[in-house]
Steps between C-alpha positions, in 0.01 A plus 500: 500500500538871569503761224545876520402726211609863460223674298731792413757283321309180429775303673414169666701353784429146620800430725372654818619401846245304698535738793508824299275753668660839436396706199642833384314700235589815311256793516180393320651153466309174523559124502278197448565159659361161406521191721420139421300472822355726764446448869157633599495716807329359806150616582395598846193324637182704524412594854134582575465857620238770514515739206375858514168574334441791268192717531406676174268791440421684180596866492232762425380465141591797284478557125853456366679688225770376261816715491714396205800589290510729198513215249222292656138498386322392816152375581355437848170313533309324781559122499179344627621148415771520768314701763427325827261539787564845646786562259522650152754442225626703205682416178776720363612451141783679325600519135857623451522769231879504463763227525798489735401791723434498875130429554281455807138457606348481848157460655499776760273488805484847655352550848352842573564436869851357555497143629654411833671162447723536803378170648516306173773259392445461127292574193324217318471561126281278280580509128400317182714472185357382164624190318767545237654821633881501485588828671800411722461779756355444845213678672609776736325673789552866588376666817478879497537656841269797549722808505803284427655283233437182304612165643549199273494122554534209258249215508676233293169455314578466128286658231574187295348259758134448405214464745431616854751580770487654847827668598585602857730802520640581844476869580859505624615409146395835352800720420510861387476505119797639310295780344349609830595725789441426867601669822660187645437236231281293735136425418252630757228234474261723696471740204429293188355719226502265200581142410605430142524155345657458157821482304774729374839517337385283210667540158248313287407501133267738320145368499563258786212456744557462874200417715415396855216526750524593867253489788461761773813473717476324833701555815626215716571478873691204646321342796749336732393168651541476876536124506 
């Protein structure tokens, strides 16, 4: 049995040709299909192979600040419970003071001497989210280039997913932020002035609390195996 449903009209069609494969949609159109059975795709066998290793090192520890939006009451405190050996952690908590306005909050690590990450491949960001939080936005990372612009990358790490997570963000994924200006729009990883970890563009409710903790950022270098 094959059924096609048009969500725009609610029309169902169940007399579909067995070999039908072409589909034409109007702009912003959609179609849903249901089949009585499905043929799973074949899986390729796993072939043993050497995988690259990742060497991590913690960046210089610096006291962060918490830049935030106009309608955000922010608090930044050390988080000893999530600190590790040789690494510190901080908790940022926001209370939104107005509903349905653009809000943001970041933990900003500023380096008085710009970092040279020219040989690095990625940043490793450790975060903790409390239980019960329903904020749908994801955590973002911004790199500010000394003497240049801001470069933004998504992490896919949800502020509604409780517990610990370590996210690896490749440095070649950072793109010039829409609000920023840059000579050529390309991040110079040899001149990293700040790293910001947080969220933005959230239209939440008045009185809503958004909280997360983050450890000192780490940098990763891929070690290629010779074997």
